[in-house]
C-alpha positions as CSV (number, residue, x, y, z in Angstrom):
1,M,0.1,-0.1,-0.3
2,K,1.4,3.3,-1.0
3,L,1.8,6.0,1.8
4,P,0.4,9.3,1.1
5,K,2.9,12.2,0.5
6,R,1.6,14.0,4.0
7,D,1.9,10.7,6.0
8,I,5.6,10.0,4.5
9,I,7.1,13.5,5.2
10,L,5.6,13.1,8.5
11,L,8.2,10.0,8.6
12,V,11.0,11.9,7.3
13,L,10.5,14.6,9.9
14,T,10.4,12.2,12.9
15,A,13.5,10.7,11.5
16,V,15.7,14.1,11.0
17,I,14.2,15.1,14.7
18,I,15.2,11.5,16.5
19,A,18.6,11.8,14.9
20,A,19.1,15.5,15.6
21,A,18.2,14.6,19.7
22,A,20.9,12.3,19.4
23,A,23.3,14.4,17.8
24,W,22.7,17.0,20.3
25,S,22.5,14.5,23.4
26,L,26.0,13.4,22.5
27,W,27.3,16.9,22.1
28,Q,25.6,17.6,25.4
29,S,27.4,14.1,27.0
30,P,30.7,15.4,29.3
31,R,34.2,14.3,27.6
32,W,36.9,11.9,29.0
33,Y,40.6,12.5,28.8
34,I,43.7,10.4,28.8
35,I,47.3,12.0,29.4
36,G,49.6,9.2,28.5
37,S,53.7,9.0,28.6
38,A,56.1,6.3,27.2
39,P,59.5,6.6,29.1
40,G,62.4,6.0,27.2
41,S,62.9,2.6,28.7
42,L,60.1,1.3,26.4
43,T,61.6,2.4,23.0
44,I,58.4,2.5,21.2
45,E,58.0,5.9,19.8
46,G,55.8,6.4,16.6
47,V,53.9,3.2,17.7
48,K,50.5,3.0,18.1
49,V,48.6,2.8,20.9
50,Y,45.2,1.8,21.0
51,L,42.0,2.3,23.8
52,E,39.9,-1.0,24.0
53,D,37.8,-1.7,26.4
54,D,37.5,-5.3,28.7
55,Q,35.9,-7.1,25.2
56,L,38.7,-5.8,22.9
57,N,35.9,-3.3,20.9
58,Q,38.6,-0.4,19.9
59,I,37.9,2.9,21.3
60,D,39.8,5.2,20.2
61,S,43.6,5.2,18.9
62,T,46.6,7.7,18.8
63,I,50.3,7.8,17.8
64,I,52.9,8.2,20.8
65,R,55.3,10.9,19.8
66,S,58.2,12.5,22.1
67,G,57.5,9.9,24.9
68,Q,53.4,10.9,24.7
69,F,50.3,10.9,23.8
70,E,46.3,11.9,24.5
71,L,42.9,10.4,24.0
72,S,39.5,12.3,24.3
73,G,36.2,11.6,23.6
74,R,32.4,11.8,24.5
75,Y,31.5,9.6,27.7
76,H,29.1,7.0,26.9
77,A,26.7,5.6,29.9
78,R,28.5,2.3,28.7
79,Y,31.5,3.5,29.4
80,K,30.4,2.2,33.3
81,Q,30.0,-1.5,32.6
82,H,33.8,-2.0,30.7
83,L,37.1,-1.9,32.3
84,M,39.6,0.3,29.5
85,R,42.9,-0.8,28.7
86,L,45.6,1.3,26.9
87,V,47.3,-1.6,24.5
88,V,50.9,-0.7,22.6
89,R,51.9,-4.1,20.4
90,V,55.0,-4.6,19.5
91,P,57.2,-7.6,18.5
92,H,57.1,-10.2,20.8
93,T,55.6,-8.5,23.3
94,R,52.6,-5.7,24.3
95,Y,52.0,-2.9,26.7
96,V,48.5,-3.0,28.7
97,T,47.4,-0.7,31.1
98,A,44.1,-0.9,33.0
99,A,41.9,2.7,32.9
100,I,38.4,3.5,33.7
101,L,37.2,6.4,32.2
102,E,35.2,9.1,34.1
103,P,33.2,11.5,32.6
104,G,34.6,15.1,33.1
105,Q,37.6,13.6,34.1
106,T,41.6,13.7,33.0
107,I,43.3,10.4,34.0
108,Y,47.0,10.0,33.6
109,V,48.6,6.9,32.4
110,D,52.3,5.4,32.5
111,L,52.4,2.7,30.1
112,T,54.9,0.8,32.4
113,Q,52.2,0.5,35.2
114,Y,49.4,-2.1,35.6
115,A,46.9,0.5,35.8
116,A,46.2,4.7,35.0
117,G,46.0,7.0,37.6
118,G,44.6,10.7,38.4
119,T,41.1,10.0,40.0
120,P,40.1,8.1,43.0
121,L,39.1,5.0,40.8
122,N,41.8,4.7,39.0
123,D,44.0,5.4,42.1
124,A,42.2,2.5,43.9
125,L,42.5,0.0,40.7
126,S,46.6,0.7,40.6
127,A,46.4,0.5,44.4
128,Y,44.7,-2.9,44.0
129,M,46.5,-4.1,41.5
130,D,49.8,-3.5,41.9
131,A,49.0,-5.0,45.4
132,C,48.1,-8.7,43.9
133,D,51.1,-8.5,41.7
134,S,53.2,-8.2,44.8
135,I,51.4,-11.4,46.2
136,E,52.0,-12.9,43.1
137,T,55.7,-12.2,42.8
138,E,57.2,-13.5,45.9
139,Y,54.9,-16.8,45.3
140,Y,55.9,-17.1,41.7
141,M,59.9,-16.6,43.0
142,E,59.3,-19.2,45.7
143,L,57.7,-21.7,43.0
144,R,60.5,-20.9,40.7
145,K,63.3,-22.0,43.6
146,L,61.3,-25.1,44.2
147,S,61.5,-25.5,40.7
148,L,65.3,-25.5,40.6
149,S,65.6,-27.7,43.3
150,A,63.6,-30.2,42.4
151,L,66.3,-31.2,39.5
152,E,68.5,-31.9,42.6
153,K,66.1,-33.6,44.8
154,D,62.6,-34.7,45.0
155,V,59.8,-32.2,45.2
156,S,56.4,-33.3,45.9
157,L,53.8,-31.9,44.1
158,S,51.5,-31.4,47.2
159,E,54.4,-28.9,48.1
160,I,53.8,-26.9,45.0
161,D,50.0,-27.6,45.4
162,A,50.2,-26.0,49.0
163,I,52.2,-22.8,47.8
164,Y,50.1,-21.9,44.8
165,A,46.8,-22.3,46.5
166,Q,48.2,-20.3,49.4
167,M,49.4,-17.8,46.6
168,Q,45.4,-17.8,45.7
169,N,44.0,-17.1,49.1
170,D,46.3,-14.3,49.6
171,V,45.3,-12.4,46.3
172,V,41.5,-13.2,47.5
173,A,42.0,-12.1,51.0
174,K,42.8,-8.9,49.1
175,S,40.1,-9.2,46.7
176,K,37.6,-9.6,49.3
177,E,38.9,-6.8,51.1
178,V,39.0,-4.4,47.8
179,L,35.5,-5.6,47.1
180,E,34.0,-4.4,50.3
181,A,35.4,-1.3,49.7
182,H,34.1,-0.8,46.2
183,P,30.7,-2.5,46.5
184,N,29.1,-0.7,43.3
185,D,32.0,0.2,40.9
186,L,34.5,-1.0,38.2
187,V,37.0,-1.5,41.1
188,G,34.6,-3.7,43.0
189,V,34.1,-5.5,39.4
190,Q,37.6,-6.4,38.9
191,A,38.3,-7.6,42.2
192,L,34.9,-10.2,42.1
193,V,36.2,-11.6,39.1
194,A,39.4,-12.3,40.3
195,I,37.8,-14.2,43.6
196,L,35.6,-16.1,41.1
197,E,38.4,-17.0,39.0
198,R,40.3,-18.0,41.6
199,A,37.6,-20.3,43.1
200,A,37.6,-22.1,39.9
201,D,41.4,-22.9,41.2
202,V,41.1,-23.7,44.4
203,P,38.8,-26.1,46.4
204,S,39.3,-23.7,49.4
205,I,38.3,-20.5,48.3
206,K,34.2,-20.1,49.5
207,I,32.0,-17.7,47.6
208,S,28.8,-18.4,49.1
209,G,27.5,-14.7,50.6
210,L,30.1,-12.9,48.4
211,I,27.4,-10.8,46.6
212,E,25.5,-9.8,49.2
213,G,25.3,-6.0,49.6
214,L,26.9,-5.5,46.0
215,G,25.0,-2.7,44.1
216,P,23.7,-3.1,40.3
217,E,27.1,-1.5,39.1
218,I,28.5,-5.1,39.7
219,L,25.3,-7.7,40.1
220,Q,24.5,-6.1,36.3
221,N,28.3,-6.1,34.8
222,D,28.5,-8.8,31.8
223,R,32.0,-9.8,33.2
224,V,30.7,-10.6,36.7
225,K,27.0,-12.1,35.0
226,R,29.2,-14.8,33.0
227,M,31.3,-15.8,35.9
228,R,28.3,-16.1,38.2
229,K,26.6,-18.1,35.6
230,S,29.4,-20.7,35.2
231,A,29.5,-20.7,39.4
232,I,26.0,-21.6,39.4
233,R,26.0,-24.4,37.0
234,G,28.8,-25.8,38.8
235,L,31.0,-26.0,35.5
236,M,34.1,-24.3,36.9
237,V,37.2,-25.9,35.9
238,K,39.1,-27.6,38.9
239,D,42.3,-29.0,39.3
240,G,42.6,-32.3,39.2
241,N,39.7,-33.1,37.6
242,Q,39.0,-35.0,33.9
243,F,39.1,-33.3,30.7
244,F,35.6,-32.9,29.9
245,D,35.4,-34.7,26.5
246,A,33.2,-32.5,23.6
247,T,33.0,-32.7,19.9
248,L,34.5,-30.0,17.9
249,T,35.4,-29.0,14.1
250,D,38.9,-29.4,12.3
251,A,39.8,-27.5,9.7
252,N,38.8,-29.8,7.3
253,G,35.4,-29.5,8.5
254,K,35.1,-32.6,9.7
255,P,34.0,-33.6,13.3
256,V,36.2,-34.5,15.8
257,R,36.7,-35.7,19.3
258,L,38.4,-33.8,21.9
259,S,39.6,-37.4,23.8
260,K,41.7,-38.0,20.1
261,Y,44.2,-35.5,21.6
262,A,43.5,-35.7,25.3
263,G,44.4,-38.3,27.7
264,Q,46.7,-40.1,25.4
265,G,49.8,-40.5,27.0
266,K,51.5,-36.9,26.5
267,F,50.9,-33.3,28.7
268,T,48.2,-31.5,26.3
269,I,47.9,-27.6,26.1
270,L,44.1,-26.6,25.3
271,G,44.3,-23.3,23.7
272,F,41.2,-20.9,23.5
273,W,41.1,-17.8,21.4
274,A,39.3,-16.0,19.0
275,S,39.8,-14.0,15.2
276,W,38.8,-11.0,16.2
277,C,41.3,-11.4,19.4
278,R,44.4,-9.1,19.3
279,P,45.7,-10.4,22.3
280,C,45.4,-14.5,20.8
281,T,48.2,-13.6,18.1
282,D,50.3,-13.1,20.9
283,Q,49.3,-16.2,22.5
284,L,49.6,-18.2,19.5
285,T,52.7,-17.4,18.5
286,L,53.7,-18.2,22.4
287,L,52.2,-22.0,21.5
288,N,54.2,-21.8,18.5
289,L,57.6,-21.2,19.7
290,M,56.8,-23.8,22.6
291,A,55.5,-26.8,20.0
292,G,59.1,-25.7,18.5
293,K,60.7,-26.3,22.0
294,Y,59.2,-29.4,23.0
295,S,59.2,-33.3,21.9
296,S,56.2,-34.1,20.1
297,N,56.1,-37.1,22.2
298,D,55.9,-35.5,25.3
299,L,53.4,-32.5,24.2
300,E,50.6,-31.7,22.1
301,I,49.2,-28.6,21.9
302,V,45.2,-28.1,20.5
303,G,44.5,-24.8,19.3
304,I,40.1,-24.3,20.0
305,Q,38.7,-21.4,17.8
306,V,36.2,-19.9,20.1
307,G,32.9,-18.9,17.4
308,G,34.1,-17.6,14.5
309,T,34.2,-19.2,10.8
310,L,36.4,-22.3,9.1
311,T,37.5,-19.2,7.0
312,G,38.8,-17.3,9.8
313,L,40.5,-20.9,11.6
314,R,42.3,-21.5,7.9
315,N,43.4,-17.7,7.5
316,T,45.0,-18.1,10.7
317,R,46.4,-21.2,11.0
318,S,48.1,-20.5,7.7
319,K,48.8,-16.6,8.7
320,L,50.7,-17.5,11.5
321,L,51.8,-20.7,10.3
322,L,50.5,-22.7,13.0
323,N,51.5,-26.9,12.6
324,W,49.3,-28.2,15.3
325,P,45.7,-29.2,15.6
326,Q,43.1,-26.4,15.5
327,L,39.7,-26.8,16.4
328,L,36.4,-24.5,16.4
329,D,34.2,-24.6,18.7
330,S,31.7,-22.7,16.8
331,D,28.8,-22.3,19.2
332,Q,31.1,-21.6,22.1
333,S,29.4,-24.8,23.9
334,V,33.2,-26.4,24.7
335,A,34.1,-22.8,26.0
336,E,31.7,-22.5,28.3
337,Q,31.8,-25.9,29.6
338,Y,35.5,-25.2,30.5
339,S,34.7,-21.8,32.3
340,V,36.2,-19.8,30.0
341,A,35.2,-16.2,30.5
342,F,38.4,-14.4,28.6
343,L,40.4,-15.4,25.7
344,P,43.2,-15.7,25.3
345,E,43.3,-18.5,27.7
346,A,44.8,-22.3,28.0
347,I,44.4,-25.1,30.4
348,L,46.9,-27.6,30.6
349,L,46.5,-31.3,30.8
350,D,48.5,-34.5,32.0
351,R,49.0,-37.6,30.1
352,E,46.3,-39.1,31.5
353,G,44.0,-35.9,30.3
354,Y,43.4,-34.7,33.9
355,I,43.4,-30.7,34.7
356,L,47.1,-29.4,35.9
357,A,46.3,-26.0,35.5
358,S,43.7,-23.9,34.0
359,H,42.9,-20.1,33.4
360,L,47.2,-19.7,31.8
361,S,47.8,-16.7,29.8
362,G,51.0,-15.3,28.7
363,K,53.9,-16.0,30.9
364,Q,52.1,-18.7,33.2
365,L,52.2,-20.9,30.3
366,P,56.0,-21.4,29.8
367,D,56.4,-21.2,33.5
368,T,54.3,-23.6,34.5
369,L,55.1,-26.0,31.3
370,S,58.3,-25.6,32.3
371,Y,57.7,-27.1,35.8
372,Y,56.9,-30.5,34.2
373,L,59.1,-30.8,31.0
374,G,61.7,-29.1,31.8
375,Y,63.0,-25.1,31.6
376,H,63.1,-23.7,28.3
377,E,63.9,-19.6,27.3
378,F,61.1,-18.8,25.1
379,H,62.1,-15.2,23.3
């Protein structure tokens, strides 16, 4: 049915008014500001720095010049849901600094630090992340010493597990303290997610009653809802449990069971990644190095693309020269089963298919594998 000319004009005018109102609302919204520095020791002059949210969506970018950079933009209400990060990627490494955008506020970023500063929320986030790093560094030094001493004397796995569990408990204690002080903001979100992640590894960590008294900025946060969903379903991956078998799709489009690789007499790494995830490229490159360092008789590495298409999987495999199995988890059901909340992420299985370590990324991967298969440098 053809609309009368008058009705068409009214529809067009209505659309124009709605668009104009939206533009006016955006123009009226406050701005956020970032002033950043890259100390000369980083040698990243002329490199691009990206502002991304915690789902790796790019918000803005600029070039580092004379060791400085600035970014600014209109503040959107959705930013209250997302912990931002400033990312610089250079060959073989990347620099990441967390930040919370606040309306009308200027935050200051030093790319050598874990988090930004300059506002109460960012200062609190920075102090929390530094505290967790200090705790983990102390324990990892102890674990490294124990690992080296294992070459000369017997060291039981229970000794390693006890140190690891105590480290996680100390981080959780600090996180609970921060969560109590920040029950309704992104600092509290970061603390709660840290607790839920560690509860997956250490059975002694209790999460009952954890959400009582928390505000909507935390309870309605997407990251928190995903973690709580996994916890409610009881699908949190526990070290010591046997791997979950599942059917995925190989690079040729054929169904394949995970048990074709896991529990077949080799240590197995399940590396979860996605084609849209930039940090995943770094982790896949690291896994490639590890595949070259260790004997294929001892180690099996299996890449699992979360979502996406076979075309994307094949393109990534070809571009990064990945010569180990790449499987497609098209509906993300396997990632959900393994409680993969963030990407990239890896899980280490023993020769019988039991979980040795989960939620691994970055330097944790080679450090953990070195304990079981011997130390190697990865560059």
